PAZAPA-4460 file (N, C-alpha, C; in steps of 0.05 Angstrom, whole numbers, plus 32768, in hexadecimal, padded with zeros to 4 digits):
% residues 111
    n_x    n_y    n_z   ca_x   ca_y   ca_z    c_x    c_y    c_z   seq   type   mol
   8049   7EFC   80CE   803E   7F16   80C8   8030   7F17   80AD     1      M     A
   803E   7F0B   8099   8033   7F0B   807D   8025   7EF1   8076     2      A     A
   8023   7EDF   8089   8017   7EC5   8083   7FFA   7EC9   8079     3      A     A
   7FF4   7EBA   8064   7FD9   7EBC   8059   7FD4   7ED4   8047     4      G     A
   7FE9   7EE4   8043   7FE5   7EFC   8033   7FF8   7EFC   801A     5      R     A
   8007   7EE7   8016   801A   7EE5   8000   800F   7ED4   7FEA     6      C     A
   8012   7EDD   7FD1   8008   7ECF   7FBA   801C   7ED2   7FA3     7      Y     A
   8018   7EC0   7F90   8028   7EC1   7F77   8015   7EBC   7F60     8      E     A
   801A   7EC9   7F4A   800A   7EC3   7F32   801D   7EC2   7F1A     9      T     A
   8018   7EAF   7F09   8028   7EAD   7EF0   8020   7EC4   7EDE    10      A     A
   8033   7ECC   7ECE   802F   7EE2   7EBB   8028   7ED6   7EA0    11      C     A
   8013   7EE0   7E93   800D   7ED6   7E78   8024   7EDA   7E65    12      P     A
   8028   7EC9   7E52   803E   7ECB   7E3F   803D   7EE5   7E2F    13      A     A
   8024   7EEF   7E2B   8021   7F08   7E1B   8026   7F22   7E2B    14      S     A
   802C   7F1F   7E45   8030   7F37   7E56   804B   7F36   7E63    15      M     A
   805A   7F4C   7E61   8073   7F4D   7E71   806D   7F4D   7E8F    16      P     A
   807E   7F3F   7E9E   807A   7F3C   7EBA   8079   7F57   7EC9    17      V     A
   8088   7F6A   7EBF   8088   7F85   7ECC   806D   7F93   7EC8    18      R     A
   805F   7F8D   7EB3   8044   7F99   7EAF   8031   7F8D   7EC3    19      V     A
   8031   7F73   7EC7   8020   7F67   7EDC   8027   7F71   7EF8    20      L     A
   8041   7F74   7EFD   804A   7F7F   7F17   803E   7F9B   7F1B    21      Q     A
   8040   7FAB   7F06   8036   7FC7   7F08   8018   7FC8   7F0D    22      S     A
   800A   7FB6   7EFF   7FEC   7FB5   7F03   7FE5   7FAD   7F1F    23      R     A
   7FF4   7F99   7F2A   7FEF   7F91   7F45   7FF5   7FA7   7F59    24      L     A
   800B   7FB6   7F54   8012   7FCC   7F67   7FFD   7FE2   7F66    25      L     A
   7FEE   7FE4   7F50   7FD9   7FF8   7F4E   7FC0   7FF0   7F5E    26      D     A
   7FBE   7FD7   7F65   7FA7   7FCD   7F74   7FA9   7FD6   7F91    27      E     A
   7F94   7FE2   7F9C   7F94   7FEB   7FB8   7F98   7FD4   7FCC    28      P     A
   7F91   7FBC   7FC5   7F93   7FA5   7FD7   7FAF   7F98   7FD7    29      A     A
   7FC1   7FA2   7FC7   7FDC   7F97   7FC5   7FF0   7FA9   7FD2    30      V     A
   8000   7F9D   7FE5   8014   7FAC   7FF3   802E   7FAD   7FE3    31      V     A
   8036   7F97   7FD7   804F   7F96   7FC8   804D   7F80   7FB3    32      D     A
   805B   7F83   7F9D   805B   7F6F   7F87   8078   7F6E   7F7C    33      A     A
   8082   7F56   7F78   809D   7F52   7F6F   809E   7F3C   7F5A    34      V     A
   80AB   7F41   7F43   80AF   7F2B   7F2F   80C1   7F15   7F3A    35      P     A
   80B8   7EFC   7F36   80C8   7EE5   7F3F   80C6   7ECF   7F29    36      V     A
   80DB   7ECB   7F1A   80DC   7EB5   7F07   80C4   7EB3   7EF4    37      H     A
   80BD   7EC9   7EE7   80A7   7EC9   7ED5   808B   7ECB   7EE1    38      G     A
   808A   7ECD   7EFB   8071   7ED1   7F0A   8073   7EEB   7F1A    39      A     A
   805E   7EF2   7F28   805E   7F09   7F3A   8056   7F00   7F56    40      V     A
   8067   7F04   7F69   8062   7EFF   7F85   8057   7F19   7F91    41      H     A
   8040   7F17   7F9F   8035   7F2F   7FAA   802A   7F2B   7FC6    42      F     A
   8028   7F40   7FD5   801D   7F40   7FF0   8003   7F4F   7FF0    43      I     A
   7FEE   7F43   7FF9   7FD4   7F50   7FFB   7FD1   7F5E   8015    44      A     A
   7FC3   7F74   8015   7FBE   7F83   802E   7FAB   7F74   8040    45      G     A
   7F9C   7F61   8035   7F8B   7F50   8045   7F8A   7F35   8037    46      K     A
   7F7F   7F21   8044   7F7E   7F06   8038   7F6A   7F05   8021    47      T     A
   7F6E   7EF2   800F   7F5C   7EED   7FF8   7F55   7F07   7FE9    48      S     A
   7F69   7F13   7FDD   7F63   7F2C   7FCF   7F53   7F28   7FB6    49      P     A
   7F41   7F3A   7FB0   7F32   7F3B   7F97   7F40   7F4F   7F85    50      Q     A
   7F4E   7F46   7F72   7F5F   7F58   7F62   7F54   7F5A   7F45    51      L     A
   7F4C   7F72   7F3D   7F41   7F76   7F23   7F56   7F70   7F0D    52      D     A
   7F6F   7F78   7F12   7F84   7F74   7EFE   7F89   7F57   7EF8    53      S     A
   7F86   7F45   7F0C   7F89   7F29   7F07   7F70   7F1D   7EF9    54      L     A
   7F59   7F25   7F03   7F40   7F1B   7EF8   7F3D   7F22   7EDA    55      A     A
   7F46   7F3A   7ED3   7F44   7F43   7EB7   7F55   7F31   7EA5    56      A     A
   7F6B   7F26   7EAF   7F7D   7F15   7E9F   7F76   7EF7   7EA3    57      E     A
   7F62   7EF1   7EB3   7F5B   7ED5   7EB9   7F6F   7EC7   7ECA    58      G     A
   7F7E   7ED6   7EDB   7F92   7ECA   7EEC   7F88   7EC6   7F08    59      L     A
   7F91   7EB1   7F15   7F89   7EAB   7F30   7FA2   7EAB   7F41    60      T     A
   7FA2   7EBB   7F57   7FBA   7EBA   7F69   7FBC   7EA0   7F78    61      P     A
   7FD4   7E97   7F7B   7FD9   7E7E   7F8A   7FE6   7E85   7FA5    62      K     A
   7FDB   7E7D   7FBB   7FE7   7E83   7FD5   8003   7E76   7FD7    63      P     A
   8016   7E85   7FE2   8032   7E7B   7FE5   803B   7E82   8002    64      V     A
   804F   7E73   800B   8059   7E79   8026   8065   7E95   8028    65      P     A
   8063   7EA1   803F   806F   7EBC   8043   808D   7EB9   8043    66      E     A
   809A   7ECF   803C   80B7   7ED1   803C   80BF   7EE7   8050    67      R     A
   80D8   7EE8   8058   80E1   7EFD   806A   80DC   7F18   805F    68      L     A
   80E2   7F1C   8045   80DF   7F37   8039   80C1   7F3F   8038    69      E     A
   80AF   7F2C   8039   8092   7F33   8039   808B   7F41   8053    70      D     A
   8095   7F36   8069   8090   7F43   8083   809D   7F5E   8084    71      A     A
   80B5   7F61   8079   80C2   7F7B   8079   80B2   7F8F   8069    72      F     A
   80A7   7F87   8052   8097   7F99   8042   807D   7FA2   8050    73      M     A
   8071   7F8F   805F   8059   7F96   806E   8060   7FAB   8084    74      L     A
   8077   7FA7   8091   807F   7FBA   80A6   8085   7FD5   8099    75      L     A
   8093   7FD5   8083   8099   7FEE   8075   8080   7FFD   806C    76      L     A
   806D   7FEE   8061   8053   7FF9   8059   8044   8005   8070    77      H     A
   8044   7FF6   8087   8036   8000   809F   8043   8019   80A9    78      A     A
   805E   801A   80A8   806C   8032   80B2   8066   804A   80A0    79      D     A
   8065   8046   8086   805F   805C   8073   8043   8066   8078    80      E     A
   8030   8054   807D   8014   805C   8082   8013   806C   809C    81      A     A
   8022   8063   80B0   8022   8071   80CA   802E   808D   80C7    82      E     A
   8043   808F   80B8   8050   80A9   80B4   803D   80BC   80A4    83      Q     A
   802F   80B1   8090   801D   80C1   8081   8006   80CB   8092    84      A     A
   7FFB   80BA   80A4   7FE5   80C3   80B5   7FF0   80D7   80CA    85      S     A
   8008   80D4   80D2   8014   80E7   80E5   8018   8102   80D8    86      G     A
   8021   8102   80BF   8024   811B   80B1   800A   8129   80AD    87      K     A
   7FF5   811A   80A7   7FDA   8125   80A3   7FD0   8131   80BD    88      A     A
   7FD6   8124   80D4   7FCD   812E   80EE   7FDC   8148   80F4    89      A     A
   7FF6   8149   80EF   8006   8161   80F4   7FFD   8178   80E2    90      V     A
   7FF7   8172   80C9   7FED   8187   80B7   7FD2   8191   80C1    91      A     A
   7FC1   817F   80CA   7FA7   8187   80D5   7FAA   8199   80ED    92      H     A
   7FBC   8191   80FF   7FC0   81A1   8118   7FCD   81BC   8112    93      L     A
   7FE1   81BC   80FF   7FEE   81D5   80FA   7FDE   81E8   80E8    94      S     A
   7FC8   81DE   80DC   7FB7   81EF   80CC   7FAA   8205   80DD    95      A     A
   7FA6   8200   80F6   7F9A   8213   8108   7FAE   8226   8116    96      G     A
   7FC7   8226   810E   7FDB   8236   811C   7FE1   8250   810E    97      T     A
   7FD3   8256   80F8   7FD8   826F   80E9   7FC8   8286   80F3    98      G     A
   7FBF   8296   80E0   7FB0   82AF   80E6   7F96   82A9   80F4    99      K     A
   7F88   8293   80EC   7F6E   828D   80F9   7F72   828A   8117   100      D     A
   7F88   827D   811F   7F8C   8279   813C   7F8E   8294   814A   101      R     A
   7F9C   82A7   813F   7F9E   82C1   814C   7F83   82CF   814D   102      D     A
   7F73   82CC   8139   7F59   82D8   8139   7F47   82CC   814D   103      T     A
   7F47   82B1   814F   7F36   82A3   8162   7F3F   82A7   817F   104      K     A
   7F59   82A7   8183   7F63   82A7   819F   7F6B   82C3   81A7   105      M     A
   7F6A   82D6   8195   7F73   82F1   819C   7F90   82F3   8195   106      G     A
   7F9A   830A   818F   7FB5   830D   8186   7FC8   830F   819D   107      S     A
   7FBE   8312   81B5   7FD0   8313   81CC   7FD8   8330   81D1   108      G     A
   7FCF   8343   81C1   7FD6   835F   81C4   7FC1   836C   81D7   109      K     A
   7FCA   837E   81E6   7FB7   838D   81F8   7FAA   83A3   81E8   110      A     A
   7F90   83A7   81ED   7F80   83BC   81DF   7F83   83D6   81EC   111      N     A
***
């Protein structure tokens, strides 16, 4: 599931690993980022990510094998996206259930 989407990049000595992790998590193309032994392991939303935060530091991501937790994070991320789109659909549908609906459909009262 996560094959071809997992990368690791070393952290520059001048930067705390949590700062690099935070920058990667701010990237729209990154699903998850975790510090691992002075480096940051991350999952890209698609293969071969173009990441401004890495390019700005002169860092190149190195492809690494997927791990079990990478697949779990992709599933979790997909579930969150599905729930968010479902909530948006419910909000859209319920937006027409208020006063406008009574005006458009009639109040149901006899004249």
